[in-house]
Biopython code that builds the backbone (N, CA, C, O; Angstrom):
import numpy as np
from Bio.PDB.StructureBuilder import StructureBuilder

atoms = [
    (1, "MET", "N", (-6.119, 6.744, 17.476)),
    (1, "MET", "CA", (-7.476, 7.162, 17.772)),
    (1, "MET", "C", (-8.399, 6.903, 16.583)),
    (1, "MET", "O", (-9.571, 6.569, 16.753)),
    (2, "ILE", "N", (-7.852, 7.061, 15.375)),
    (2, "ILE", "CA", (-8.660, 6.822, 14.176)),
    (2, "ILE", "C", (-9.066, 5.358, 14.094)),
    (2, "ILE", "O", (-10.186, 5.038, 13.697)),
    (3, "ALA", "N", (-8.149, 4.468, 14.472)),
    (3, "ALA", "CA", (-8.459, 3.034, 14.429)),
    (3, "ALA", "C", (-9.578, 2.683, 15.411)),
    (3, "ALA", "O", (-10.473, 1.904, 15.082)),
    (4, "VAL", "N", (-9.529, 3.249, 16.598)),
    (4, "VAL", "CA", (-10.573, 2.987, 17.602)),
    (4, "VAL", "C", (-11.918, 3.525, 17.118)),
    (4, "VAL", "O", (-12.948, 2.870, 17.271)),
    (5, "LEU", "N", (-11.900, 4.714, 16.537)),
    (5, "LEU", "CA", (-13.127, 5.304, 16.002)),
    (5, "LEU", "C", (-13.693, 4.431, 14.874)),
    (5, "LEU", "O", (-14.901, 4.200, 14.807)),
    (6, "GLY", "N", (-12.815, 3.953, 13.996)),
    (6, "GLY", "CA", (-13.250, 3.062, 12.918)),
    (6, "GLY", "C", (-13.824, 1.770, 13.451)),
    (6, "GLY", "O", (-14.802, 1.255, 12.908)),
    (7, "LEU", "N", (-13.223, 1.230, 14.521)),
    (7, "LEU", "CA", (-13.734, 0.008, 15.140)),
    (7, "LEU", "C", (-15.123, 0.224, 15.718)),
    (7, "LEU", "O", (-16.019, -0.597, 15.524)),
    (8, "VAL", "N", (-15.298, 1.326, 16.424)),
    (8, "VAL", "CA", (-16.606, 1.631, 17.017)),
    (8, "VAL", "C", (-17.659, 1.817, 15.928)),
    (8, "VAL", "O", (-18.766, 1.289, 16.039)),
    (9, "ILE", "N", (-17.326, 2.554, 14.891)),
    (9, "ILE", "CA", (-18.279, 2.768, 13.787)),
    (9, "ILE", "C", (-18.622, 1.439, 13.118)),
    (9, "ILE", "O", (-19.782, 1.189, 12.790)),
    (10, "GLY", "N", (-17.621, 0.590, 12.916)),
    (10, "GLY", "CA", (-17.861, -0.715, 12.300)),
    (10, "GLY", "C", (-18.753, -1.608, 13.140)),
    (10, "GLY", "O", (-19.640, -2.273, 12.604)),
    (11, "VAL", "N", (-18.534, -1.635, 14.447)),
    (11, "VAL", "CA", (-19.359, -2.461, 15.332)),
    (11, "VAL", "C", (-20.794, -1.942, 15.349)),
    (11, "VAL", "O", (-21.736, -2.728, 15.248)),
    (12, "VAL", "N", (-20.968, -0.636, 15.474)),
    (12, "VAL", "CA", (-22.315, -0.054, 15.478)),
    (12, "VAL", "C", (-23.016, -0.324, 14.150)),
    (12, "VAL", "O", (-24.187, -0.705, 14.138)),
    (13, "ALA", "N", (-22.319, -0.133, 13.037)),
    (13, "ALA", "CA", (-22.913, -0.391, 11.718)),
    (13, "ALA", "C", (-23.299, -1.866, 11.585)),
    (13, "ALA", "O", (-24.362, -2.179, 11.050)),
    (14, "GLY", "N", (-22.456, -2.759, 12.059)),
    (14, "GLY", "CA", (-22.767, -4.187, 11.998)),
    (14, "GLY", "C", (-23.982, -4.557, 12.832)),
    (14, "GLY", "O", (-24.781, -5.405, 12.435)),
    (15, "LEU", "N", (-24.120, -3.917, 13.993)),
    (15, "LEU", "CA", (-25.283, -4.197, 14.839)),
    (15, "LEU", "C", (-26.567, -3.637, 14.242)),
    (15, "LEU", "O", (-27.627, -4.249, 14.371)),
    (16, "LEU", "N", (-26.484, -2.492, 13.597)),
    (16, "LEU", "CA", (-27.675, -1.869, 13.028)),
    (16, "LEU", "C", (-28.094, -2.515, 11.708)),
    (16, "LEU", "O", (-29.283, -2.730, 11.471)),
    (17, "VAL", "N", (-27.126, -2.822, 10.855)),
    (17, "VAL", "CA", (-27.438, -3.336, 9.522)),
    (17, "VAL", "C", (-27.708, -4.838, 9.544)),
    (17, "VAL", "O", (-28.505, -5.336, 8.749)),
    (18, "ARG", "N", (-27.055, -5.557, 10.443)),
    (18, "ARG", "CA", (-27.156, -7.013, 10.548)),
    (18, "ARG", "C", (-26.895, -7.689, 9.200)),
    (18, "ARG", "O", (-27.812, -8.251, 8.601)),
    (19, "PRO", "N", (-25.654, -7.635, 8.724)),
    (19, "PRO", "CA", (-25.347, -8.224, 7.417)),
    (19, "PRO", "C", (-25.504, -9.747, 7.432)),
    (19, "PRO", "O", (-25.247, -10.406, 8.440)),
    (20, "GLU", "N", (-25.927, -10.280, 6.303)),
    (20, "GLU", "CA", (-26.089, -11.729, 6.143)),
    (20, "GLU", "C", (-24.832, -12.279, 5.476)),
    (20, "GLU", "O", (-24.352, -11.727, 4.486)),
    (21, "VAL", "N", (-24.308, -13.362, 6.022)),
    (21, "VAL", "CA", (-23.160, -14.026, 5.419)),
    (21, "VAL", "C", (-23.687, -15.082, 4.460)),
    (21, "VAL", "O", (-24.462, -15.948, 4.868)),
    (22, "PRO", "N", (-23.282, -15.030, 3.190)),
    (22, "PRO", "CA", (-23.759, -16.029, 2.236)),
    (22, "PRO", "C", (-23.357, -17.443, 2.672)),
    (22, "PRO", "O", (-22.284, -17.639, 3.243)),
    (23, "ALA", "N", (-24.206, -18.404, 2.404)),
    (23, "ALA", "CA", (-23.956, -19.790, 2.826)),
    (23, "ALA", "C", (-22.682, -20.349, 2.212)),
    (23, "ALA", "O", (-22.034, -21.211, 2.804)),
    (24, "VAL", "N", (-22.322, -19.870, 1.042)),
    (24, "VAL", "CA", (-21.112, -20.355, 0.372)),
    (24, "VAL", "C", (-19.856, -19.971, 1.145)),
    (24, "VAL", "O", (-18.863, -20.698, 1.118)),
    (25, "VAL", "N", (-19.894, -18.845, 1.827)),
    (25, "VAL", "CA", (-18.721, -18.315, 2.527)),
    (25, "VAL", "C", (-18.673, -18.753, 3.992)),
    (25, "VAL", "O", (-17.623, -18.642, 4.625)),
    (26, "GLU", "N", (-19.773, -19.242, 4.537)),
    (26, "GLU", "CA", (-19.851, -19.570, 5.961)),
    (26, "GLU", "C", (-18.740, -20.492, 6.471)),
    (26, "GLU", "O", (-18.223, -20.247, 7.561)),
    (27, "PRO", "N", (-18.348, -21.544, 5.734)),
    (27, "PRO", "CA", (-17.290, -22.413, 6.278)),
    (27, "PRO", "C", (-15.937, -21.721, 6.411)),
    (27, "PRO", "O", (-15.099, -22.154, 7.202)),
    (28, "TYR", "N", (-15.714, -20.653, 5.650)),
    (28, "TYR", "CA", (-14.414, -19.996, 5.638)),
    (28, "TYR", "C", (-14.313, -18.855, 6.630)),
    (28, "TYR", "O", (-13.207, -18.439, 6.976)),
    (29, "LEU", "N", (-15.431, -18.342, 7.092)),
    (29, "LEU", "CA", (-15.423, -17.175, 7.975)),
    (29, "LEU", "C", (-14.709, -17.431, 9.302)),
    (29, "LEU", "O", (-13.869, -16.618, 9.689)),
    (30, "PRO", "N", (-15.002, -18.521, 10.020)),
    (30, "PRO", "CA", (-14.280, -18.728, 11.285)),
    (30, "PRO", "C", (-12.774, -18.894, 11.087)),
    (30, "PRO", "O", (-11.979, -18.416, 11.896)),
    (31, "ILE", "N", (-12.391, -19.570, 10.012)),
    (31, "ILE", "CA", (-10.972, -19.757, 9.739)),
    (31, "ILE", "C", (-10.320, -18.410, 9.420)),
    (31, "ILE", "O", (-9.205, -18.139, 9.867)),
    (32, "ALA", "N", (-11.004, -17.576, 8.658)),
    (32, "ALA", "CA", (-10.473, -16.256, 8.320)),
    (32, "ALA", "C", (-10.313, -15.397, 9.575)),
    (32, "ALA", "O", (-9.343, -14.650, 9.698)),
    (33, "VAL", "N", (-11.256, -15.502, 10.496)),
    (33, "VAL", "CA", (-11.177, -14.722, 11.737)),
    (33, "VAL", "C", (-9.982, -15.180, 12.573)),
    (33, "VAL", "O", (-9.246, -14.353, 13.112)),
    (34, "VAL", "N", (-9.789, -16.497, 12.681)),
    (34, "VAL", "CA", (-8.656, -17.021, 13.449)),
    (34, "VAL", "C", (-7.335, -16.612, 12.786)),
    (34, "VAL", "O", (-6.382, -16.256, 13.478)),
    (35, "ALA", "N", (-7.276, -16.662, 11.460)),
    (35, "ALA", "CA", (-6.066, -16.242, 10.750)),
    (35, "ALA", "C", (-5.801, -14.752, 10.968)),
    (35, "ALA", "O", (-4.653, -14.344, 11.146)),
    (36, "ALA", "N", (-6.847, -13.951, 10.953)),
    (36, "ALA", "CA", (-6.688, -12.515, 11.195)),
    (36, "ALA", "C", (-6.213, -12.255, 12.626)),
    (36, "ALA", "O", (-5.363, -11.394, 12.853)),
    (37, "LEU", "N", (-6.758, -12.996, 13.587)),
    (37, "LEU", "CA", (-6.308, -12.845, 14.978)),
    (37, "LEU", "C", (-4.831, -13.203, 15.119)),
    (37, "LEU", "O", (-4.102, -12.562, 15.876)),
    (38, "ASP", "N", (-4.397, -14.219, 14.395)),
    (38, "ASP", "CA", (-2.981, -14.588, 14.420)),
    (38, "ASP", "C", (-2.122, -13.423, 13.944)),
    (38, "ASP", "O", (-1.097, -13.117, 14.554)),
    (39, "ALA", "N", (-2.528, -12.779, 12.867)),
    (39, "ALA", "CA", (-1.769, -11.640, 12.353)),
    (39, "ALA", "C", (-1.786, -10.477, 13.336)),
    (39, "ALA", "O", (-0.768, -9.809, 13.522)),
    (40, "VAL", "N", (-2.926, -10.228, 13.965)),
    (40, "VAL", "CA", (-3.032, -9.123, 14.924)),
    (40, "VAL", "C", (-2.124, -9.368, 16.130)),
    (40, "VAL", "O", (-1.403, -8.465, 16.553)),
    (41, "PHE", "N", (-2.154, -10.578, 16.684)),
    (41, "PHE", "CA", (-1.294, -10.882, 17.828)),
    (41, "PHE", "C", (0.183, -10.841, 17.427)),
    (41, "PHE", "O", (1.024, -10.399, 18.209)),
    (42, "GLY", "N", (0.498, -11.299, 16.219)),
    (42, "GLY", "CA", (1.872, -11.209, 15.733)),
    (42, "GLY", "C", (2.311, -9.769, 15.573)),
    (42, "GLY", "O", (3.451, -9.430, 15.892)),
    (43, "GLY", "N", (1.421, -8.914, 15.082)),
    (43, "GLY", "CA", (1.731, -7.499, 14.945)),
    (43, "GLY", "C", (1.928, -6.820, 16.284)),
    (43, "GLY", "O", (2.824, -5.991, 16.440)),
    (44, "LEU", "N", (1.093, -7.169, 17.252)),
    (44, "LEU", "CA", (1.232, -6.599, 18.590)),
    (44, "LEU", "C", (2.554, -7.025, 19.226)),
    (44, "LEU", "O", (3.238, -6.228, 19.869)),
    (45, "ARG", "N", (2.899, -8.303, 19.031)),
    (45, "ARG", "CA", (4.169, -8.788, 19.564)),
    (45, "ARG", "C", (5.339, -8.055, 18.905)),
    (45, "ARG", "O", (6.285, -7.653, 19.584)),
    (46, "ALA", "N", (5.275, -7.884, 17.593)),
    (46, "ALA", "CA", (6.340, -7.181, 16.891)),
    (46, "ALA", "C", (6.443, -5.735, 17.360)),
    (46, "ALA", "O", (7.543, -5.199, 17.494)),
    (47, "MET", "N", (5.304, -5.107, 17.607)),
    (47, "MET", "CA", (5.317, -3.725, 18.089)),
    (47, "MET", "C", (5.995, -3.637, 19.452)),
    (47, "MET", "O", (6.798, -2.735, 19.690)),
    (48, "LEU", "N", (5.676, -4.564, 20.341)),
    (48, "LEU", "CA", (6.284, -4.550, 21.667)),
    (48, "LEU", "C", (7.771, -4.875, 21.608)),
    (48, "LEU", "O", (8.544, -4.396, 22.438)),
    (49, "ASP", "N", (8.180, -5.693, 20.626)),
    (49, "ASP", "CA", (9.594, -6.020, 20.460)),
    (49, "ASP", "C", (10.348, -4.930, 19.712)),
    (49, "ASP", "O", (11.573, -4.985, 19.603)),
    (50, "GLY", "N", (9.622, -3.932, 19.193)),
    (50, "GLY", "CA", (10.250, -2.824, 18.490)),
    (50, "GLY", "C", (10.640, -3.141, 17.056)),
    (50, "GLY", "O", (11.486, -2.453, 16.483)),
    (51, "ILE", "N", (10.038, -4.174, 16.462)),
    (51, "ILE", "CA", (10.385, -4.547, 15.088)),
    (51, "ILE", "C", (9.169, -4.503, 14.164)),
    (51, "ILE", "O", (9.172, -5.141, 13.111)),
    (52, "PHE", "N", (8.135, -3.762, 14.542)),
    (52, "PHE", "CA", (6.911, -3.696, 13.748)),
    (52, "PHE", "C", (7.138, -2.896, 12.475)),
    (52, "PHE", "O", (7.703, -1.802, 12.499)),
    (53, "VAL", "N", (6.684, -3.467, 11.358)),
    (53, "VAL", "CA", (6.709, -2.781, 10.067)),
    (53, "VAL", "C", (5.304, -2.901, 9.489)),
    (53, "VAL", "O", (4.794, -4.008, 9.316)),
    (54, "ASP", "N", (4.683, -1.774, 9.194)),
    (54, "ASP", "CA", (3.284, -1.800, 8.771)),
    (54, "ASP", "C", (3.059, -2.588, 7.492)),
    (54, "ASP", "O", (2.040, -3.268, 7.369)),
    (55, "LYS", "N", (3.973, -2.518, 6.541)),
    (55, "LYS", "CA", (3.813, -3.274, 5.298)),
    (55, "LYS", "C", (3.847, -4.773, 5.560)),
    (55, "LYS", "O", (3.079, -5.528, 4.964)),
    (56, "VAL", "N", (4.726, -5.199, 6.442)),
    (56, "VAL", "CA", (4.815, -6.614, 6.788)),
    (56, "VAL", "C", (3.519, -7.057, 7.463)),
    (56, "VAL", "O", (3.021, -8.152, 7.204)),
    (57, "PHE", "N", (2.978, -6.206, 8.325)),
    (57, "PHE", "CA", (1.732, -6.552, 9.005)),
    (57, "PHE", "C", (0.589, -6.724, 8.010)),
    (57, "PHE", "O", (-0.158, -7.699, 8.093)),
    (58, "VAL", "N", (0.443, -5.796, 7.078)),
    (58, "VAL", "CA", (-0.648, -5.869, 6.099)),
    (58, "VAL", "C", (-0.508, -7.121, 5.233)),
    (58, "VAL", "O", (-1.488, -7.827, 4.994)),
    (59, "VAL", "N", (0.706, -7.395, 4.764)),
    (59, "VAL", "CA", (0.935, -8.588, 3.943)),
    (59, "VAL", "C", (0.669, -9.848, 4.759)),
    (59, "VAL", "O", (0.057, -10.790, 4.255)),
    (60, "SER", "N", (1.117, -9.878, 6.002)),
    (60, "SER", "CA", (0.882, -11.032, 6.872)),
    (60, "SER", "C", (-0.610, -11.238, 7.111)),
    (60, "SER", "O", (-1.107, -12.361, 7.034)),
    (61, "PHE", "N", (-1.316, -10.159, 7.396)),
    (61, "PHE", "CA", (-2.752, -10.227, 7.655)),
    (61, "PHE", "C", (-3.485, -10.812, 6.454)),
    (61, "PHE", "O", (-4.250, -11.767, 6.584)),
    (62, "LEU", "N", (-3.242, -10.228, 5.286)),
    (62, "LEU", "CA", (-3.946, -10.687, 4.080)),
    (62, "LEU", "C", (-3.533, -12.092, 3.668)),
    (62, "LEU", "O", (-4.384, -12.904, 3.305)),
    (63, "SER", "N", (-2.245, -12.387, 3.720)),
    (63, "SER", "CA", (-1.809, -13.720, 3.301)),
    (63, "SER", "C", (-2.289, -14.797, 4.265)),
    (63, "SER", "O", (-2.637, -15.892, 3.824)),
    (64, "ASN", "N", (-2.318, -14.522, 5.571)),
    (64, "ASN", "CA", (-2.845, -15.501, 6.530)),
    (64, "ASN", "C", (-4.290, -15.850, 6.201)),
    (64, "ASN", "O", (-4.662, -17.024, 6.176)),
    (65, "VAL", "N", (-5.096, -14.832, 5.951)),
    (65, "VAL", "CA", (-6.513, -15.064, 5.668)),
    (65, "VAL", "C", (-6.684, -15.824, 4.359)),
    (65, "VAL", "O", (-7.462, -16.776, 4.289)),
    (66, "VAL", "N", (-5.967, -15.409, 3.331)),
    (66, "VAL", "CA", (-6.118, -16.061, 2.027)),
    (66, "VAL", "C", (-5.619, -17.499, 2.062)),
    (66, "VAL", "O", (-6.297, -18.397, 1.562)),
    (67, "VAL", "N", (-4.455, -17.730, 2.639)),
    (67, "VAL", "CA", (-3.906, -19.092, 2.684)),
    (67, "VAL", "C", (-4.794, -20.009, 3.520)),
    (67, "VAL", "O", (-5.047, -21.146, 3.122)),
    (68, "ALA", "N", (-5.266, -19.541, 4.657)),
    (68, "ALA", "CA", (-6.147, -20.364, 5.488)),
    (68, "ALA", "C", (-7.440, -20.701, 4.746)),
    (68, "ALA", "O", (-7.904, -21.840, 4.795)),
    (69, "ALA", "N", (-8.019, -19.722, 4.063)),
    (69, "ALA", "CA", (-9.242, -19.973, 3.299)),
    (69, "ALA", "C", (-8.980, -20.938, 2.153)),
    (69, "ALA", "O", (-9.816, -21.798, 1.877)),
    (70, "LEU", "N", (-7.839, -20.819, 1.478)),
    (70, "LEU", "CA", (-7.512, -21.744, 0.395)),
    (70, "LEU", "C", (-7.322, -23.172, 0.893)),
    (70, "LEU", "O", (-7.742, -24.121, 0.233)),
    (71, "ILE", "N", (-6.698, -23.326, 2.045)),
    (71, "ILE", "CA", (-6.518, -24.665, 2.612)),
    (71, "ILE", "C", (-7.868, -25.299, 2.903)),
    (71, "ILE", "O", (-8.083, -26.470, 2.590)),
    (72, "VAL", "N", (-8.779, -24.539, 3.496)),
    (72, "VAL", "CA", (-10.109, -25.061, 3.799)),
    (72, "VAL", "C", (-10.875, -25.336, 2.509)),
    (72, "VAL", "O", (-11.579, -26.342, 2.419)),
    (73, "PHE", "N", (-10.753, -24.468, 1.517)),
    (73, "PHE", "CA", (-11.411, -24.673, 0.236)),
    (73, "PHE", "C", (-10.922, -25.971, -0.417)),
    (73, "PHE", "O", (-11.726, -26.780, -0.880)),
    (74, "LEU", "N", (-9.618, -26.159, -0.451)),
    (74, "LEU", "CA", (-9.076, -27.400, -1.025)),
    (74, "LEU", "C", (-9.531, -28.617, -0.236)),
    (74, "LEU", "O", (-9.827, -29.663, -0.816)),
    (75, "GLY", "N", (-9.587, -28.485, 1.074)),
    (75, "GLY", "CA", (-10.083, -29.585, 1.901)),
    (75, "GLY", "C", (-11.524, -29.927, 1.583)),
    (75, "GLY", "O", (-11.891, -31.101, 1.535)),
    (76, "ASP", "N", (-12.341, -28.910, 1.366)),
    (76, "ASP", "CA", (-13.741, -29.148, 0.989)),
    (76, "ASP", "C", (-13.828, -29.870, -0.346)),
    (76, "ASP", "O", (-14.629, -30.791, -0.509)),
    (77, "LYS", "N", (-13.007, -29.453, -1.299)),
    (77, "LYS", "CA", (-13.017, -30.085, -2.623)),
    (77, "LYS", "C", (-12.522, -31.525, -2.563)),
    (77, "LYS", "O", (-12.971, -32.366, -3.342)),
    (78, "LEU", "N", (-11.603, -31.817, -1.649)),
    (78, "LEU", "CA", (-11.075, -33.176, -1.505)),
    (78, "LEU", "C", (-11.916, -34.040, -0.578)),
    (78, "LEU", "O", (-11.686, -35.244, -0.466)),
    (79, "GLY", "N", (-12.886, -33.427, 0.083)),
    (79, "GLY", "CA", (-13.754, -34.175, 0.991)),
    (79, "GLY", "C", (-13.209, -34.310, 2.404)),
    (79, "GLY", "O", (-13.717, -35.106, 3.193)),
    (80, "VAL", "N", (-12.184, -33.540, 2.726)),
    (80, "VAL", "CA", (-11.608, -33.591, 4.070)),
    (80, "VAL", "C", (-11.588, -32.196, 4.694)),
    (80, "VAL", "O", (-10.659, -31.843, 5.420)),
    (81, "GLY", "N", (-12.621, -31.413, 4.403)),
    (81, "GLY", "CA", (-12.675, -30.029, 4.864)),
    (81, "GLY", "C", (-12.637, -29.881, 6.369)),
    (81, "GLY", "O", (-11.965, -28.993, 6.893)),
    (82, "ALA", "N", (-13.358, -30.752, 7.071)),
    (82, "ALA", "CA", (-13.407, -30.649, 8.533)),
    (82, "ALA", "C", (-12.031, -30.914, 9.143)),
    (82, "ALA", "O", (-11.618, -30.232, 10.082)),
    (83, "GLN", "N", (-11.327, -31.908, 8.602)),
    (83, "GLN", "CA", (-10.004, -32.233, 9.139)),
    (83, "GLN", "C", (-9.008, -31.112, 8.871)),
    (83, "GLN", "O", (-8.224, -30.752, 9.749)),
    (84, "LEU", "N", (-9.034, -30.564, 7.670)),
    (84, "LEU", "CA", (-8.113, -29.468, 7.372)),
    (84, "LEU", "C", (-8.478, -28.206, 8.144)),
    (84, "LEU", "O", (-7.593, -27.454, 8.553)),
    (85, "SER", "N", (-9.764, -27.968, 8.345)),
    (85, "SER", "CA", (-10.187, -26.817, 9.148)),
    (85, "SER", "C", (-9.652, -26.952, 10.566)),
    (85, "SER", "O", (-9.152, -25.990, 11.148)),
    (86, "THR", "N", (-9.762, -28.152, 11.111)),
    (86, "THR", "CA", (-9.245, -28.402, 12.455)),
    (86, "THR", "C", (-7.737, -28.190, 12.495)),
    (86, "THR", "O", (-7.213, -27.596, 13.437)),
    (87, "GLY", "N", (-7.046, -28.673, 11.478)),
    (87, "GLY", "CA", (-5.596, -28.486, 11.418)),
    (87, "GLY", "C", (-5.201, -27.023, 11.363)),
    (87, "GLY", "O", (-4.266, -26.601, 12.042)),
    (88, "VAL", "N", (-5.911, -26.246, 10.555)),
    (88, "VAL", "CA", (-5.617, -24.817, 10.440)),
    (88, "VAL", "C", (-5.861, -24.121, 11.778)),
    (88, "VAL", "O", (-5.054, -23.296, 12.206)),
    (89, "VAL", "N", (-6.959, -24.448, 12.431)),
    (89, "VAL", "CA", (-7.272, -23.819, 13.722)),
    (89, "VAL", "C", (-6.226, -24.191, 14.764)),
    (89, "VAL", "O", (-5.823, -23.344, 15.562)),
    (90, "VAL", "N", (-5.782, -25.444, 14.769)),
    (90, "VAL", "CA", (-4.767, -25.873, 15.743)),
    (90, "VAL", "C", (-3.454, -25.130, 15.511)),
    (90, "VAL", "O", (-2.861, -24.604, 16.453)),
    (91, "VAL", "N", (-3.000, -25.086, 14.263)),
    (91, "VAL", "CA", (-1.730, -24.408, 13.966)),
    (91, "VAL", "C", (-1.814, -22.924, 14.296)),
    (91, "VAL", "O", (-0.920, -22.377, 14.942)),
    (92, "LEU", "N", (-2.879, -22.275, 13.857)),
    (92, "LEU", "CA", (-3.006, -20.841, 14.147)),
    (92, "LEU", "C", (-3.224, -20.603, 15.634)),
    (92, "LEU", "O", (-2.752, -19.602, 16.174)),
    (93, "GLY", "N", (-3.932, -21.510, 16.304)),
    (93, "GLY", "CA", (-4.123, -21.390, 17.748)),
    (93, "GLY", "C", (-2.804, -21.464, 18.497)),
    (93, "GLY", "O", (-2.582, -20.719, 19.452)),
    (94, "ILE", "N", (-1.928, -22.366, 18.065)),
    (94, "ILE", "CA", (-0.608, -22.465, 18.694)),
    (94, "ILE", "C", (0.159, -21.167, 18.506)),
    (94, "ILE", "O", (0.798, -20.672, 19.434)),
    (95, "ARG", "N", (0.091, -20.615, 17.293)),
    (95, "ARG", "CA", (0.786, -19.343, 17.029)),
    (95, "ARG", "C", (0.198, -18.206, 17.859)),
    (95, "ARG", "O", (0.938, -17.373, 18.383)),
    (96, "ILE", "N", (-1.124, -18.168, 17.982)),
    (96, "ILE", "CA", (-1.778, -17.115, 18.765)),
    (96, "ILE", "C", (-1.349, -17.206, 20.223)),
    (96, "ILE", "O", (-1.001, -16.193, 20.829)),
    (97, "PHE", "N", (-1.372, -18.410, 20.791)),
    (97, "PHE", "CA", (-0.989, -18.553, 22.195)),
    (97, "PHE", "C", (0.504, -18.295, 22.402)),
    (97, "PHE", "O", (0.899, -17.789, 23.452)),
    (98, "SER", "N", (1.324, -18.630, 21.430)),
    (98, "SER", "CA", (2.753, -18.328, 21.522)),
    (98, "SER", "C", (2.970, -16.816, 21.534)),
    (98, "SER", "O", (3.743, -16.299, 22.341)),
    (99, "ASN", "N", (2.288, -16.120, 20.641)),
    (99, "ASN", "CA", (2.396, -14.652, 20.623)),
    (99, "ASN", "C", (1.825, -14.042, 21.895)),
    (99, "ASN", "O", (2.391, -13.091, 22.434)),
    (100, "ALA", "N", (0.707, -14.582, 22.380)),
    (100, "ALA", "CA", (0.109, -14.069, 23.621)),
    (100, "ALA", "C", (1.064, -14.254, 24.794)),
    (100, "ALA", "O", (1.168, -13.380, 25.655)),
    (101, "ALA", "N", (1.761, -15.386, 24.833)),
    (101, "ALA", "CA", (2.723, -15.626, 25.914)),
    (101, "ALA", "C", (3.883, -14.633, 25.824)),
    (101, "ALA", "O", (4.343, -14.115, 26.842)),
    (102, "ALA", "N", (4.351, -14.371, 24.610)),
    (102, "ALA", "CA", (5.437, -13.396, 24.444)),
    (102, "ALA", "C", (4.975, -11.998, 24.840)),
    (102, "ALA", "O", (5.729, -11.244, 25.456)),
    (103, "ILE", "N", (3.752, -11.656, 24.493)),
    (103, "ILE", "CA", (3.199, -10.353, 24.872)),
    (103, "ILE", "C", (3.095, -10.254, 26.383)),
    (103, "ILE", "O", (3.460, -9.235, 26.968)),
    (104, "ARG", "N", (2.599, -11.309, 27.017)),
    (104, "ARG", "CA", (2.478, -11.328, 28.481)),
    (104, "ARG", "C", (3.848, -11.163, 29.133)),
    (104, "ARG", "O", (3.995, -10.391, 30.080)),
    (105, "ARG", "N", (4.855, -11.885, 28.629)),
    (105, "ARG", "CA", (6.197, -11.764, 29.196)),
    (105, "ARG", "C", (6.736, -10.348, 29.028)),
    (105, "ARG", "O", (7.399, -9.820, 29.921)),
    (106, "HIS", "N", (6.453, -9.749, 27.902)),
    (106, "HIS", "CA", (6.946, -8.393, 27.654)),
    (106, "HIS", "C", (6.239, -7.373, 28.552)),
    (106, "HIS", "O", (6.880, -6.490, 29.121)),
    (107, "VAL", "N", (4.929, -7.501, 28.673)),
    (107, "VAL", "CA", (4.150, -6.527, 29.443)),
    (107, "VAL", "C", (4.431, -6.655, 30.932)),
    (107, "VAL", "O", (4.619, -5.650, 31.619)),
    (108, "PHE", "N", (4.462, -7.905, 31.444)),
    (108, "PHE", "CA", (4.623, -8.117, 32.886)),
    (108, "PHE", "C", (6.060, -8.414, 33.306)),
    (108, "PHE", "O", (6.343, -8.638, 34.483)),
    (109, "ARG", "N", (6.972, -8.411, 32.315)),
    (109, "ARG", "CA", (8.384, -8.700, 32.598)),
    (109, "ARG", "C", (8.550, -10.019, 33.334)),
    (109, "ARG", "O", (9.392, -10.154, 34.221)),
    (110, "ALA", "N", (7.731, -10.987, 32.946)),
    (110, "ALA", "CA", (7.780, -12.304, 33.620)),
    (110, "ALA", "C", (8.094, -13.393, 32.630)),
    (110, "ALA", "O", (8.178, -14.563, 33.005)),
]
sb = StructureBuilder()
sb.init_structure("model")
sb.init_model(0)
sb.init_chain("A")
sb.init_seg("    ")
for serial, (resi, resn, name, xyz) in enumerate(atoms, 1):
    if name == "N":
        sb.init_residue(resn, " ", resi, " ")
    sb.init_atom(name, np.array(xyz, "f"), 0.0, 1.0, " ", f" {name:<3s}", serial, name[0])
structure = sb.get_structure()
């Protein structure tokens, strides 16, 4: 219940304050969101499989975001940022859909 309350407060605060994302960080934000979604779906799958460990989830969440941002940063420095961004999104997208399929099979027993 605390997590839901925190989510609601965060969404309301974001709508009221309308934070500005600095231009320097803009290329990394979508990749960070996709990496975070990968960790969330992986955590949900682990919870349904009965193997969820909160420390593993936190480390996975943070490391996914940091590694994805570093890959995009290095790509920008090498001049191939768009290609590496696409690669990161494809890999994380495959993981997200794989976890979603496992969650669906677990929930619907199909």
